[in-house]
BARO-610609 format. One record per residue (C-alpha): x, y, z. Coordinates in Angstrom, 3 decimals, decimal comma. Example, Ala and Ser with C-alpha at 12.3 -4.5 7.8 and 13.67 -1.06 7.14 Angstrom:
// residues 2
12,300 / -4,500 / 7,800
13,670 / -1,060 / 7,140
***
This chain:
// residues 523
134,480 / 26,881 / 30,422
131,490 / 27,736 / 32,592
131,809 / 28,242 / 36,333
131,489 / 24,864 / 38,167
128,585 / 25,967 / 40,351
127,721 / 22,517 / 41,722
131,322 / 21,817 / 42,679
131,571 / 25,217 / 44,354
128,405 / 24,558 / 46,379
129,989 / 21,430 / 47,872
133,618 / 22,596 / 48,052
132,881 / 25,855 / 49,891
131,627 / 24,191 / 53,109
134,449 / 21,629 / 52,830
137,057 / 24,414 / 52,714
135,142 / 26,185 / 55,472
135,389 / 23,065 / 57,606
139,173 / 22,971 / 57,170
139,502 / 26,684 / 57,925
137,251 / 26,430 / 60,997
139,199 / 23,456 / 62,340
142,432 / 25,458 / 61,940
141,247 / 28,334 / 64,155
143,318 / 28,454 / 67,385
141,627 / 26,856 / 70,404
141,499 / 30,154 / 72,270
139,490 / 31,778 / 69,467
136,257 / 29,871 / 69,964
134,009 / 32,790 / 68,987
135,960 / 33,366 / 65,766
135,457 / 29,711 / 64,815
131,714 / 30,049 / 65,345
131,440 / 33,190 / 63,227
133,587 / 31,698 / 60,473
131,358 / 28,605 / 60,306
128,225 / 30,764 / 60,214
129,578 / 32,990 / 57,430
130,603 / 29,951 / 55,369
127,153 / 28,385 / 55,811
125,491 / 31,621 / 54,661
127,799 / 31,811 / 51,637
126,882 / 28,201 / 50,823
123,216 / 29,183 / 51,088
123,859 / 31,961 / 48,559
125,369 / 29,417 / 46,133
122,428 / 27,050 / 46,701
120,022 / 29,885 / 45,895
122,021 / 30,514 / 42,707
121,596 / 26,841 / 41,771
117,875 / 27,182 / 42,444
117,586 / 30,314 / 40,287
119,585 / 28,878 / 37,393
117,695 / 25,582 / 37,364
114,952 / 25,378 / 34,743
112,200 / 22,937 / 35,801
111,102 / 22,545 / 32,176
114,630 / 22,037 / 30,857
116,829 / 18,955 / 30,630
116,500 / 16,334 / 33,335
120,015 / 16,919 / 34,711
121,288 / 20,492 / 34,582
124,428 / 22,432 / 35,545
126,273 / 19,226 / 34,719
129,987 / 18,677 / 35,202
131,971 / 15,687 / 33,950
135,687 / 14,988 / 34,305
137,800 / 11,841 / 34,146
138,752 / 10,705 / 37,634
139,827 / 7,030 / 37,720
139,598 / 6,064 / 34,025
141,033 / 2,569 / 34,615
137,844 / 1,689 / 36,502
135,408 / 3,817 / 34,540
134,945 / 6,259 / 37,438
134,178 / 9,859 / 36,539
133,589 / 13,012 / 38,519
130,043 / 13,614 / 37,264
127,586 / 16,034 / 38,791
124,100 / 17,111 / 37,783
120,874 / 18,120 / 39,477
117,216 / 17,474 / 38,788
114,311 / 19,178 / 40,543
114,352 / 16,765 / 43,484
118,069 / 17,309 / 44,115
117,712 / 21,099 / 43,830
114,927 / 21,138 / 46,449
116,981 / 19,048 / 48,885
120,170 / 21,059 / 48,343
118,158 / 24,178 / 49,151
116,742 / 22,511 / 52,280
120,237 / 21,535 / 53,450
121,689 / 24,988 / 52,810
118,768 / 26,680 / 54,606
118,976 / 24,490 / 57,712
122,737 / 24,524 / 58,338
122,962 / 28,199 / 59,431
120,101 / 27,610 / 61,881
121,811 / 24,462 / 63,169
125,032 / 26,425 / 63,733
123,206 / 29,263 / 65,507
121,200 / 26,854 / 67,645
124,378 / 25,037 / 68,670
126,277 / 28,249 / 69,387
127,147 / 27,210 / 72,956
126,925 / 23,412 / 72,607
130,707 / 22,996 / 72,361
131,688 / 25,532 / 75,002
133,701 / 24,398 / 78,070
131,889 / 21,762 / 80,082
132,074 / 23,812 / 83,289
132,588 / 27,493 / 84,055
136,304 / 28,040 / 84,613
137,047 / 24,404 / 83,796
140,194 / 23,366 / 81,949
138,228 / 20,518 / 80,364
137,797 / 22,100 / 76,957
135,670 / 20,698 / 74,222
137,110 / 21,404 / 70,741
134,649 / 24,134 / 69,779
136,123 / 24,658 / 66,344
135,943 / 20,899 / 65,722
132,208 / 20,881 / 66,412
131,436 / 23,523 / 63,802
133,986 / 22,142 / 61,340
132,283 / 18,745 / 61,497
128,878 / 20,312 / 60,773
130,282 / 22,017 / 57,661
131,951 / 18,760 / 56,585
128,618 / 16,953 / 56,794
126,980 / 19,717 / 54,761
129,604 / 19,366 / 52,015
129,190 / 15,589 / 51,815
125,389 / 15,714 / 51,810
125,312 / 18,325 / 49,039
127,685 / 16,417 / 46,774
125,637 / 13,246 / 47,408
122,592 / 15,060 / 46,016
124,652 / 16,236 / 43,024
126,539 / 13,050 / 42,083
125,464 / 11,260 / 38,913
128,347 / 8,780 / 39,062
127,332 / 5,844 / 41,260
130,824 / 5,322 / 42,677
131,235 / 9,027 / 43,468
127,884 / 8,974 / 45,256
128,900 / 5,878 / 47,224
132,108 / 7,483 / 48,494
130,338 / 10,467 / 50,045
127,324 / 8,405 / 51,122
129,753 / 6,493 / 53,343
132,188 / 9,308 / 54,175
129,530 / 11,386 / 55,916
129,371 / 8,715 / 58,629
132,763 / 9,797 / 59,973
131,930 / 13,392 / 60,999
128,494 / 12,260 / 62,188
130,114 / 9,636 / 64,423
132,226 / 12,298 / 66,153
129,325 / 14,734 / 66,428
127,194 / 12,125 / 68,205
129,918 / 10,562 / 70,371
132,035 / 13,611 / 71,100
129,460 / 16,372 / 71,496
126,457 / 14,696 / 73,058
123,622 / 16,168 / 75,053
124,624 / 17,373 / 78,512
121,116 / 16,895 / 79,928
121,133 / 13,395 / 81,406
119,389 / 12,168 / 84,525
122,201 / 9,717 / 85,428
125,184 / 12,074 / 85,333
128,043 / 12,861 / 82,956
129,807 / 9,490 / 83,195
126,707 / 7,520 / 82,246
125,894 / 10,097 / 79,571
129,348 / 9,651 / 78,019
128,872 / 5,881 / 77,934
125,483 / 6,175 / 76,274
126,800 / 8,722 / 73,741
129,556 / 6,294 / 72,851
127,057 / 3,473 / 72,469
124,766 / 5,590 / 70,270
127,666 / 6,706 / 68,058
129,001 / 3,178 / 67,587
125,520 / 1,815 / 66,874
124,942 / 4,551 / 64,289
128,269 / 3,772 / 62,646
127,874 / -0,014 / 62,607
124,342 / -0,014 / 61,200
125,256 / 2,379 / 58,423
128,585 / 0,675 / 57,692
126,878 / -2,686 / 57,242
124,383 / -1,085 / 54,870
127,239 / 0,606 / 53,019
129,237 / -2,608 / 52,645
126,238 / -4,385 / 51,169
125,757 / -1,456 / 48,804
129,446 / -1,621 / 47,816
128,941 / -5,225 / 46,683
125,951 / -4,048 / 44,621
127,971 / -1,134 / 43,160
130,678 / -3,564 / 42,042
128,016 / -5,872 / 40,617
126,496 / -2,975 / 38,686
129,907 / -2,170 / 37,179
130,402 / -5,798 / 36,137
127,020 / -5,759 / 34,384
127,106 / -2,244 / 32,902
130,814 / -1,588 / 32,417
130,693 / 1,912 / 33,960
129,318 / 3,867 / 36,909
127,534 / 6,686 / 35,060
123,915 / 6,930 / 36,170
122,844 / 8,671 / 32,983
124,626 / 6,230 / 30,658
123,322 / 3,151 / 32,468
119,766 / 4,517 / 32,565
119,923 / 5,401 / 28,875
121,242 / 1,931 / 28,026
118,402 / 0,384 / 30,036
115,863 / 2,562 / 28,224
117,057 / 1,809 / 24,674
117,519 / -1,899 / 25,319
121,301 / -2,031 / 24,829
121,739 / -3,150 / 28,446
119,648 / -6,116 / 29,505
119,971 / -7,362 / 33,069
118,802 / -10,803 / 34,014
115,782 / -10,586 / 36,295
117,581 / -12,213 / 39,223
120,627 / -9,960 / 38,765
118,530 / -6,808 / 38,759
116,676 / -7,892 / 41,880
119,852 / -8,683 / 43,823
121,442 / -5,386 / 42,811
118,277 / -3,501 / 43,771
118,222 / -5,165 / 47,185
121,866 / -4,214 / 47,781
121,188 / -0,554 / 47,059
117,821 / -0,460 / 48,816
119,156 / -2,048 / 52,007
121,737 / 0,720 / 52,454
119,164 / 3,422 / 51,730
116,622 / 1,831 / 54,086
119,177 / 1,914 / 56,926
119,897 / 5,579 / 56,268
116,199 / 6,467 / 55,807
115,496 / 4,803 / 58,455
112,929 / 2,111 / 57,608
111,640 / -0,509 / 60,057
113,277 / -2,873 / 61,127
116,585 / -1,103 / 60,327
115,648 / 1,986 / 62,335
116,844 / 1,195 / 65,853
119,990 / 3,328 / 65,661
117,978 / 6,552 / 65,209
116,346 / 6,946 / 68,680
119,720 / 6,329 / 70,344
121,551 / 8,764 / 68,062
118,966 / 11,542 / 68,330
118,493 / 11,017 / 72,053
122,183 / 11,290 / 72,906
123,149 / 13,988 / 70,381
122,653 / 17,682 / 70,985
119,420 / 19,063 / 69,536
121,166 / 20,727 / 66,535
123,022 / 17,505 / 65,718
119,752 / 15,565 / 66,066
118,289 / 17,936 / 63,460
121,333 / 17,374 / 61,262
120,709 / 13,618 / 61,450
117,013 / 13,430 / 60,698
116,380 / 16,613 / 58,686
119,508 / 16,506 / 56,511
121,539 / 13,261 / 56,532
118,619 / 10,818 / 56,529
117,135 / 12,536 / 53,465
120,025 / 11,132 / 51,421
118,484 / 7,675 / 51,891
115,021 / 8,530 / 50,596
116,469 / 10,713 / 47,823
118,665 / 7,818 / 46,673
115,649 / 5,512 / 46,466
114,185 / 7,863 / 43,861
117,404 / 8,575 / 41,993
119,094 / 5,162 / 42,000
116,660 / 2,374 / 42,894
113,830 / 3,440 / 40,601
115,995 / 4,720 / 37,770
118,553 / 1,892 / 37,613
116,309 / -1,021 / 38,588
112,752 / -0,199 / 37,474
111,476 / -3,778 / 37,181
112,991 / -4,829 / 40,494
111,481 / -1,735 / 42,118
108,012 / -2,794 / 40,973
108,690 / -6,362 / 42,073
109,663 / -5,227 / 45,591
106,883 / -2,649 / 45,961
104,377 / -4,811 / 47,935
106,981 / -5,756 / 50,552
108,300 / -2,204 / 50,834
104,785 / -0,803 / 51,302
104,236 / -3,253 / 54,162
107,507 / -2,154 / 55,795
106,542 / 1,496 / 55,307
103,159 / 0,879 / 56,936
104,812 / -0,809 / 59,900
107,167 / 2,177 / 60,219
104,231 / 4,589 / 60,206
102,200 / 2,804 / 62,878
105,071 / 1,408 / 64,940
106,948 / 4,719 / 65,077
103,799 / 6,610 / 66,077
102,853 / 4,077 / 68,771
106,305 / 4,204 / 70,344
106,234 / 8,007 / 70,215
103,008 / 7,937 / 72,246
104,709 / 5,973 / 75,014
107,940 / 7,967 / 75,277
109,087 / 9,703 / 78,459
112,033 / 11,423 / 76,726
111,254 / 14,466 / 74,551
114,013 / 13,858 / 72,024
113,306 / 10,155 / 71,652
109,647 / 11,029 / 71,067
110,668 / 13,246 / 68,142
112,932 / 10,452 / 66,877
110,112 / 7,888 / 66,797
107,821 / 10,467 / 65,199
110,455 / 10,859 / 62,461
110,482 / 7,111 / 61,873
106,725 / 7,334 / 61,311
107,171 / 10,271 / 58,920
109,855 / 8,479 / 56,928
107,381 / 5,641 / 56,538
105,040 / 8,096 / 54,802
107,859 / 9,296 / 52,541
108,853 / 5,778 / 51,480
105,210 / 4,801 / 51,014
104,771 / 7,780 / 48,678
107,860 / 6,850 / 46,669
106,773 / 3,253 / 46,108
103,098 / 3,986 / 45,548
104,282 / 4,546 / 41,961
101,967 / 7,493 / 41,346
102,874 / 11,068 / 40,485
100,900 / 12,392 / 43,472
102,633 / 9,973 / 45,817
106,139 / 10,749 / 44,601
105,532 / 14,510 / 44,457
104,135 / 14,308 / 47,984
107,114 / 12,224 / 49,137
109,595 / 14,747 / 47,759
107,659 / 17,649 / 49,247
107,472 / 15,681 / 52,511
111,277 / 15,451 / 52,602
111,473 / 19,236 / 52,488
108,577 / 19,892 / 54,867
109,654 / 17,237 / 57,362
113,103 / 18,794 / 57,457
111,665 / 22,207 / 58,318
109,042 / 20,982 / 60,822
111,430 / 18,632 / 62,637
114,046 / 21,375 / 62,819
111,509 / 23,775 / 64,334
110,242 / 21,277 / 66,925
113,600 / 19,754 / 67,873
115,480 / 23,048 / 68,120
112,816 / 24,591 / 70,372
112,872 / 21,363 / 72,411
116,637 / 21,789 / 72,674
116,235 / 25,337 / 73,983
113,717 / 24,021 / 76,520
115,986 / 21,170 / 77,617
119,019 / 23,454 / 77,986
117,050 / 25,621 / 80,434
115,777 / 22,814 / 82,649
118,677 / 20,368 / 82,209
116,372 / 17,392 / 81,635
114,955 / 15,544 / 78,642
112,181 / 13,889 / 80,665
108,633 / 15,040 / 79,904
107,613 / 14,549 / 83,539
110,087 / 17,216 / 84,678
108,100 / 19,974 / 82,973
104,725 / 21,618 / 83,480
103,204 / 25,061 / 83,079
105,981 / 26,377 / 80,815
103,528 / 28,421 / 78,733
102,841 / 30,668 / 81,743
106,492 / 31,608 / 82,257
107,824 / 31,376 / 78,670
104,887 / 31,985 / 76,314
106,953 / 32,583 / 73,158
108,884 / 29,362 / 73,680
105,628 / 27,486 / 74,287
103,980 / 29,057 / 71,233
106,780 / 28,125 / 68,852
106,890 / 24,645 / 70,395
103,166 / 24,331 / 69,692
103,569 / 25,406 / 66,053
106,372 / 22,876 / 65,565
104,199 / 20,194 / 67,144
101,140 / 21,072 / 65,049
103,312 / 20,899 / 61,927
104,486 / 17,456 / 63,034
100,887 / 16,235 / 63,210
100,261 / 17,784 / 59,747
97,694 / 20,374 / 60,729
96,034 / 21,964 / 57,650
97,622 / 25,317 / 56,920
101,112 / 24,132 / 57,855
103,583 / 22,713 / 55,330
103,565 / 18,954 / 56,163
99,790 / 18,714 / 55,630
100,064 / 19,246 / 51,863
102,769 / 16,625 / 51,434
101,064 / 14,056 / 53,663
97,766 / 14,599 / 51,836
99,451 / 14,060 / 48,453
101,141 / 10,887 / 49,699
97,849 / 9,474 / 50,982
95,929 / 10,420 / 47,823
98,638 / 8,944 / 45,604
98,792 / 5,748 / 47,653
95,026 / 5,346 / 47,929
94,536 / 5,640 / 44,159
96,647 / 2,515 / 43,581
96,667 / 0,726 / 46,962
93,498 / 1,765 / 48,822
93,953 / -0,621 / 51,762
97,476 / 0,667 / 52,384
96,236 / 4,264 / 52,215
93,434 / 3,592 / 54,704
95,725 / 1,898 / 57,244
98,299 / 4,688 / 56,916
95,734 / 7,291 / 58,003
95,861 / 5,832 / 61,519
99,363 / 7,280 / 61,707
97,803 / 10,754 / 61,514
95,507 / 9,991 / 64,472
98,443 / 8,748 / 66,531
100,491 / 11,808 / 65,550
97,786 / 14,048 / 66,989
97,858 / 11,978 / 70,170
101,604 / 12,051 / 70,852
101,995 / 15,706 / 69,855
99,110 / 17,088 / 71,903
99,936 / 14,933 / 74,927
103,545 / 16,155 / 74,761
102,406 / 19,778 / 74,690
99,834 / 19,265 / 77,430
102,303 / 17,599 / 79,798
105,142 / 20,064 / 79,291
103,471 / 23,406 / 78,647
100,101 / 23,424 / 80,450
98,953 / 22,767 / 83,994
100,468 / 24,050 / 87,263
103,890 / 25,676 / 86,991
106,505 / 23,343 / 88,452
108,990 / 24,911 / 90,820
111,950 / 23,981 / 88,597
110,565 / 25,947 / 85,639
109,144 / 28,904 / 87,564
112,046 / 31,187 / 86,606
112,660 / 29,761 / 83,142
113,577 / 32,570 / 80,682
111,730 / 32,950 / 77,402
113,425 / 32,689 / 73,996
116,414 / 34,978 / 73,570
117,218 / 36,996 / 70,444
119,560 / 34,361 / 68,979
116,979 / 31,660 / 69,566
114,232 / 33,764 / 67,968
116,465 / 34,272 / 64,925
116,687 / 30,476 / 64,663
113,010 / 29,671 / 65,155
111,116 / 32,547 / 63,522
112,227 / 31,876 / 59,899
111,358 / 28,183 / 60,271
107,868 / 29,079 / 61,506
107,453 / 31,466 / 58,559
108,499 / 28,724 / 56,122
106,061 / 26,254 / 57,701
103,175 / 28,678 / 57,235
104,223 / 29,886 / 53,771
104,677 / 26,377 / 52,314
101,496 / 25,249 / 54,049
99,498 / 27,944 / 52,271
101,460 / 28,111 / 49,022
103,523 / 24,976 / 48,214
103,606 / 25,753 / 44,473
107,238 / 27,018 / 44,394
108,464 / 23,584 / 45,502
105,995 / 21,453 / 43,539
106,794 / 23,351 / 40,335
110,434 / 22,372 / 40,735
109,954 / 18,707 / 41,667
107,002 / 17,684 / 39,470
108,925 / 17,437 / 36,158
111,539 / 15,227 / 37,856
108,772 / 13,058 / 39,298
107,296 / 12,602 / 35,798
110,703 / 11,413 / 34,592
110,888 / 8,924 / 37,455
107,416 / 7,625 / 36,638
108,559 / 7,185 / 33,046
111,638 / 5,251 / 34,250
109,458 / 2,634 / 35,920
106,926 / 2,649 / 33,051
104,064 / 3,589 / 35,333
101,052 / 5,812 / 34,705
98,647 / 7,189 / 37,253
95,465 / 5,105 / 37,724
92,464 / 6,499 / 35,906
89,656 / 7,728 / 38,197
86,692 / 5,393 / 38,320
84,274 / 8,275 / 37,836
85,112 / 10,867 / 35,223
84,877 / 14,479 / 36,249
81,900 / 16,386 / 34,860
82,766 / 18,559 / 31,879
***
């Protein structure tokens, strides 16, 4: 029996979470180091998955299958394609940086105070989320996926509500109330989406007789499973609704600015760079593969919603006074690009969307974590409270600028390649949609450059005059992310080589071919 590598990649952070939570309260530093070591060991396993995966091999590799609840046809089935491998790698890369960035976020609220925050609980919850996200990317049993798709809400709820941002202009009591509100809103939105998906999961079992993604897809392909058109559409809508909430897609997005605004910067990165990717990933793996005809039927409406997300998110980002909420609305705009690429039904669009998931995770992590370091120094999230930071903390300002330029998809940085592919893929099939979406790029330049200009340039405000530059721990967090942004911006081939074969399979699932160019290239 071969070593269950996929199971190990998910179980290790889960066991690490239990061990971290069990560390005595007085040993806060030990809990931090244990969580960091576990996250690095998980990264090593994720790299092993990446090395052992053959892009030109079978669609699902490193598979595991065991009976779990045979009375209901539920199996413990795991397998990864190129898209899942890329996102597992992204998750495993980001978690150590999230832990390092949040090194002091769960320390005592006040120096010498007896009001302790459960430090070990904070880091244990981060590892628990990592475990659930990774197994969600690996699951090829629909019911198994559903369980962890929903279960990850629990640790995220406590991370948002119990360990929120300390920087609040209205004091700790008001901050606690708003954290609670943001956590409950996050939970309710996602629970409603999950309950609707549960009804669709049950409906799928009634129609197909099992929960195996591979068996159902194979039965659909060979014609042994025929769904009525109305049935397929209702089931698709049930799945898509839950994924659109998680993604988040307009108008189901309103929980995100609250959650990211009230969470600490590392937890905000965990939300938008890691957890939310499960929604867009699931659209590719489940919606398109299980319900290909319904996916094509819903495409026009979804493209409209994606366009609204792109423009609406960017416009609201322009008008924000709060740094973290600005990044949240920018993420809504970026997720609109990802979903547009998925449903453009072209290989360029879907490759770009998958690459965008990876690049957005890295760029948002870089920008939000540096913003968190900035906010922790000044004690305010308000843009107006800053000015002239680049004169007193040039390294902080420089890394903030690189994160911002990546957010606006500057050529030479990683998000540009993915956004370009999404636009090319969309324009080749839906030119009007592609043209309108480009306005999102213009607005991105506006909100990013205005944010930098208002916080980093101009006269040095008295409150930031003695602001320290990035410390060694903070440089260890930011520098690798900057390197990745530049490397993948110049040379994205390592990622595209992994995801392109999986994208071709997805295109085959929906029986779509790329549009032929109107003018043939000269020979």
